[in-house]
C-alpha positions in Angstrom: -4.8 -20.9 37.3 -5.0 -17.3 36.0 -6.0 -17.2 32.4 -4.9 -14.6 29.9 -6.6 -14.3 26.5 -6.0 -11.8 23.6 -8.3 -12.6 20.7 -6.7 -10.0 18.5 -3.3 -11.7 18.8 -4.8 -15.2 18.9 -3.1 -16.3 22.1 -4.4 -17.8 25.4 -2.2 -19.0 28.3 -2.4 -19.7 32.0 -0.1 -19.1 34.9 -0.5 -20.3 38.5 -2.6 -18.2 40.9 -0.4 -19.3 43.7 3.2 -20.2 43.3 5.8 -21.8 45.6 9.0 -20.1 46.6 10.8 -22.4 44.2 8.6 -21.3 41.3 9.1 -17.6 42.3 12.8 -18.1 42.3 12.7 -20.0 39.0 10.8 -17.1 37.4 13.1 -14.5 39.0 16.2 -16.4 38.1 15.2 -16.7 34.4 13.8 -13.2 34.2 16.8 -11.6 35.7 19.5 -13.9 34.4 18.5 -13.9 30.7 21.3 -12.1 29.1 22.7 -11.0 32.5 20.3 -8.0 32.3 21.7 -7.0 28.9 18.6 -8.4 27.1 15.5 -6.3 26.7 13.0 -6.4 29.6 10.5 -8.2 27.4 12.9 -11.0 26.5 13.7 -11.4 30.2 10.1 -11.6 31.3 9.3 -14.0 28.4 12.0 -16.4 29.5 10.8 -16.1 33.1 7.2 -16.8 32.1 8.3 -20.0 30.4 9.2 -21.4 33.8 5.6 -21.0 35.1 3.6 -21.6 31.9 0.6 -23.8 32.2 -1.7 -24.1 29.2 -0.8 -22.4 25.9 -2.8 -21.9 22.8 -1.5 -19.9 19.9 -1.5 -20.8 16.2 1.3 -18.5 15.3 3.6 -19.7 18.2 2.5 -23.3 18.8 5.3 -24.1 21.2 6.6 -21.0 23.1 9.5 -23.0 24.5 10.8 -23.6 21.0 10.4 -20.0 19.7 13.7 -18.6 18.5 13.6 -14.9 19.1 16.7 -14.4 17.0 15.5 -16.0 13.8 11.7 -15.2 13.8 10.9 -12.2 11.7 7.1 -11.9 12.0 6.1 -8.7 13.7 3.0 -10.5 15.0 5.3 -12.7 17.1 6.9 -9.7 18.6 3.4 -8.4 19.5 2.7 -11.8 21.2 5.9 -11.8 23.1 5.4 -8.2 24.2 1.8 -8.8 25.4 2.5 -12.1 27.1 5.6 -10.7 28.8 3.6 -7.7 30.2 0.8 -10.0 31.4 3.3 -12.3 33.2 5.2 -9.5 34.8 2.0 -7.9 36.0 0.7 -11.2 37.3 3.9 -11.7 39.3 3.6 -8.2 40.8 0.0 -8.8 41.8 1.0 -12.1 43.5 3.4 -10.2 45.7 0.8 -7.5 46.7 -0.2 -7.8 50.3 -3.8 -6.9 50.9 -4.3 -3.9 53.3 -5.9 -4.5 56.7 -9.4 -3.1 56.8 
């Protein structure tokens, strides 16, 4: 599992290092179906990340699957969603990278 930690935001989470085709499709389906591409990119990647989420530790957002983005008003929560979404999207891109032949 890949582990991501941001002490300033108080969040730690894990995502699989290797994912099955089904998991890839679950991520993509959620990330690209959320709001039918009308939602912000960060919301889409947040929703996609939830399909792959392993461990989660965050005092401010104890259960990310129950986070209501439409009613939460804490700017720190927006920072957490922003950071986690970026880490998840980057992780997915890195999984797709094919190493060059030497």
